[in-house]
N, C-alpha and C positions, 0 to 999 in steps of 0.2 A: 503494499499500499504505499502510494507516494506521500510526501509531506502534505500537499495540498488536500488530498482525501482525507489524511488523519485530521487536518485543521477543519475541514468541513464536518467531519463527524462529531469532533469535540464541540464544534459550534452548535450543531442540533442537539447533541446530548445536553449541553448547557441550557438551551432554550427550552428543551423538554422538560428538563429538571425544574427550571425556574417557573415555568407555567404550572407545572404540577404543585409547587410549593404555593404559588399564589392562589390556586384553586382551593388547596387545603386551607390555606389562612382565611380565605373568604368564606369557606364553610364553617370554620371554628368561630369566625366573627358572627355570622348569622346564627349559630347554634347558641352562642352566649347570649345573644339578643333574646332568644327565645326564653332560654332558662331564666334570665334576669327579669324579664317581663311578667313571668309567672307570679313573682312576688307582688306585683301590682294588681293581680286579679285578672290578667290578660293573657289569653293563650294565642301564640303566633304560630303558623306554618308557613312553609314556603316552598317553592318547586326547586329552584337552584340558586346558587351564589357564585359569583365570578368576580375576579379582581383585575383590574388594569391600573398599574402604578399605585397610588394611595386612593384609588375609588373602587368600592365594593358595590355591586349591582345585585339586588335580590329580585328574583322574578316570582310571579304567581304567588303573591303575599296575601295571606288570609287571616282576619282577626276573629277569633271566637271567644265569646263571653257565655257563662251558664244561662240557659233559658232564653236565649236570643239567637237569631238567625246569624249565619256567619257572614262577615263583611269581606267581600273581595275587593282588594285595593286595585284600582285602575292603574294599568302600566306597571313600570318598575318602581323599587324603592331604591333610591341611589344615595350612598353614603361617600362623602369626600372627605379628605384629610384624615383617613384612617391609618393610625399607628397602634403597635402594640406597646403597652405601658411597661415599665421596669418591674411592675408587680405580676405581669402576665396577663393583664387585662387588655381591653382596647379602648381607644378614644377615637372620636371621629368630630371634625369640625361641623359638619352639617349633614342633615338627612332631608331628603326632599321627595315627594311624589308627584306624578303627573296632575296637571290641572283636570278638574272634573267639569265636563260639559254633558248636559242632558237635556233632551227636549221631548216633551209630551204631546204629540200632535193632536190627540183625541181630547186632551184637557186644555190645550191651548197655552202652554206655559213652558218656559225653559229656565234651566238652573246652571248657573256658572260659579265654581268654587275654585279658587286659584291661589298660588303661592303658599302651599301648605308645607311647613318645613320645621325641622327641630335643630337647634345649635347647641354646641358644647356638650356632646354625648359621652358618657363614661361608662363602660361596662366593666364590672369587676372581674378579677381573676377567679374568685369563687363566689357564686351567687347563693350564698346560704343564708339562713334564717338569722344567725348570729350577727351578721353585719348589715341587716336590712335597713337600719336607720342611715348609715353612710350610703348605701347603695340609693335608698328612696330620695336623698336629698342631694345626690350628685349624679343622678342619672342623666339630667340634662340641665342646661342653663336657661333655655328659653324655647317654648314652642309657639308658633304663630301661624295663623291662617287668614286668608281674605285678600281681597274683597269676596264676598258671597253675594250673588245677584240673583233674584228671581224676576223674570220679566214675561210680559204676555206675548202673544204671536206677532204683534207689531214691533216688538223690541222695547216697548214702554216699560220702565222699571217700576215693579210692584212692591218689592221689599229688598232691602240691601243691609249688609253689615260691612264696614270698611276693613275693621281689623279685630281679630280675637287672638289674645296673647296671654301666656302663662310664662312668669319668670321666676327663677330660683336665685335668691341673693347669697352673697357670701355670708358665712357665718358672723355673728356679731362678736363683739370683743367678749362678752359675758357668755358666749356658747349658744346664743339663740340662732335657731335655724328659721329663715323667713322665706316666704314666697308671696307673690302677687298675681293678680289677674286683671285684664281689663277687656271690654268689649265696646268698641268705639264705632261712632258713624252708623247706629242703628236707625233705619228709616223705612217708613212705610207709606204707601199711596193710600191714604184713607178713602178717596173717591172710588176706589176699587171695590170697596165693601158694598154690597147691593141692598142689604137690609134697610128698609126705610126707617125704622125706628134708631138705628145706629147713625143714619145720616142727618137725622133731626138733631142729635146730641152733637155730632161733630159740627154741624152749622151753629148751632147755639154757643159752642165754645170757640167758634172762629178757626177750626182746624180743618186743613186740606191733607196735611202730612204729619206723620208721627215722627219726631226726631228724639232720640234717646242715647243714653250710654249706661254701662255697668262697670263697677270696678270694686276691688277689695284686696285686702292683704292680711297676713297673719304671721305670727312668731311663735315657736314652740322652744322651750328650753329643756331638753330631755334630761339633763341632770336634776333640775328640781321638779319636773313635772308640771310647771306652770306653761300656760299658753294663752294667747290673746289673739282675737280677730278684730281687725279695725276697719272702719268705714266700708263695710259691705253696702254698697250704694246703687241705687237705680234712680237716674235723673232724666226726666222727660221735660224737654225744652219747652218754656212757656207754660208749664203746669206746675211741676213741683218735684221734689225728690225725697226719696226715703233713704235712710242709712242705719246700719245695724253695727253695735260695737258690743263685744261681750269678752269676759276673761274666765278662765277656769283654772283648776288646781287638780293635782292627782293624775294627770295624763302622763303617766311614767313610761319608761323605755319598755318595760315589761307589757304594759297594755298595747303599746304600739307594735311589739313582736307578735303578741297573741292575734291581734287584728290582721297582720300580715299573714298569719298562719292560716286564718279563714280565706284570705285572697288566694294564697297558693291552693288550697283545696278546691276552690271554685275553679281556678285556671287548670288544675290537673283533670278535674271533671269534664270541662269543656274540651280539653285536648283529647280525651278518651271517648268524647262524643257520648257521654253519658246524659241522657234526658233527665232534666231537673224540673220537677212539678211544683205547683205554687206552695204546697205544703212544705216541701224540702226548701225553697227560697224562704219561706217564713221562719223555718227553723234556723237557718244560718243567719238570717237578720236578727233574730231573738238571741242567738249565741254571741252575736256583736254587741248587742245592746247589754247583755249580762255582763260581758267583760268591761263595759264602760259604766256599771252601775254606781261605782264608788268614786267617779268623776265629779268634781266639786264646782259649783257655780260661785265665782268671786263677785261678779257684778255684770251689769250689762245695761244697754240703752238703744231704744228704738227712737229715732227722730224723723220728723217730717219738716221739711222746708218748702215753705209755699212760694209759688212763681205765678200767681194769679188764678190757681185752680179753685181755691176756696170760694172766691167771689163769683166765678163762673158757675159753680155748682148752686150758690145761693140765688144766683140771677135765673138759673134754669128752673130750680124748684119753685122760687116766687112767681114765675111767669106762669107756671102751672096753677098757681092759686090766685093770679090775678093782682099781684103785687110786684114792686121792684125788689131787687137784691138788698138795698139798704134798708127798706121796710121790713123785709123777712129777717135780716140780721138783728134788727132792734128787738123783734119778737123772740127771736133764738135766745138773745141773752137774758131775756126775762124768764124763759122756760128752764134754764139750767138749774136754778136754785130748786124749782118744783121737782124736776126729775130726780133730784138727790134727797128729797124730803124724808124719804123712809131709811136713808143711811144713818146708823146709829153713831159711827165713828165721827165724831164732830171735827176733829183734826184732819181727818182725811176728806170730809166734806168741804171744809174751807179751802183747803188746798186744791181741790179739783175745780171748785167753783171760780177761785181767782184764776187759775190757769187758763180754763176754758174761756172764761169771759175776757180775759187779756188777749187771747188769740183771736177771738171773734172780733174785738174791736179793732185789732190791727195785726192781721194774720201774716206774721213773719215765720216763726218756727214753734214746733210743739214736741215735747219730749217725755217719754214714759221711761223710767229708769228702775233698775232695782239695785240696792246697795245693802246687802245683808251685813250684820255686825261681823259675822264669822262666815267663811266658805260653807255652803250647803251641799251635801252630797245629793246627787239626783235620786238615789235610792231612798232618801228620807220623804220623798213625795209619794212613794208607794204606800198604799194603805190609808192615805189621807182623804180618801173620797167622801166617807161619811162626815168627817169633822168639817171638810170644807163645805159640803152641802148645807150643814147646819150654820156654819158661820163662814162666808166667803172672806172675810176680813182676817181670818187666820193666816192666809197666804200674804195678804197685804202687810201684815205685821212681820211674818217670817222673813218676807224678801225685802222689807222696808222700802215699798214702792214709793217713788217720787215722781210727781207730774208737775212740769214747769212749761212756761211758754216765753217766746221772745227773749231766750238768754243765750 
């Protein structure tokens, strides 16, 4: 064999070996993704995985969840910037799927869902339950999707969302693990709703299009078991917004692991194609609730900020009764003390009357909060039905309910 032939053979062998290694690495990456995702309660299956440079392409990607139909991801799932970590896991800069386009000619609408991606992906060397906290909060940095658009047969937009996003933040200095979400640019063409009664309300409120957004964030401190959810909000332009905040204690690392074990079991059942009926789903849900029975409520608040909705409602109701909104408002303020006449808790009655009438007179914001003296385990509420039926203010006192307006 001459030197040229030997060189050619060596080149072919090297190329073949390299391609085999890349294929094996791609399969390892895909398999690791499948195993890791089970801890989140999701089962993945795929047809093949191939690598070209630091790009891994997975075909025939299917998502399975217990009790639900399988979801076949259109096109390929492409991971870019894939490298093996020093610990034996994998990281990827980005994962994306093909844009989704669907048209139903019979119903006369089309759906477009684009730019679906995840960034900062990290797959561990060992996807075990013992390291599930690290896995869960390091699996990705950001998931985003959108715009999502629904349009009619003429191409007129009926409903749309500009962006849906979930982000995982770097751990705080005190060990807190934080995440946040936002859904922006929610809008809907209200003129497309054909019900006459609905159109009557929209016209009275001066609405032709819905514009809204949603957001929220939370932090968990595994070492102490404390957690807080801040500003879970829904804001509707020119109407108002609702926001929720609450804090809990007792959400320990052990509880988190136990919940992930339930997730893992559900994913394994989905992977094995085991049918799950409603009773089994109820049992699993009950099991998860039982594990969280000793979770304690530290405090919380539900707040409404008005942006003209209140007066629009009064104008609408008043018109049905033949009066304007301001006249109806005056009558409403007069009715508040009467509505609370049978309340025996004088301090609570005074607080509610003051807050409600303050808001009615100048609708800015209204807040209902709970501020118990000590954190209360949710299990304490079990068995209180009879006591609460006899005296509903047992809960008011236990939770130290506070009602305020325009603060």
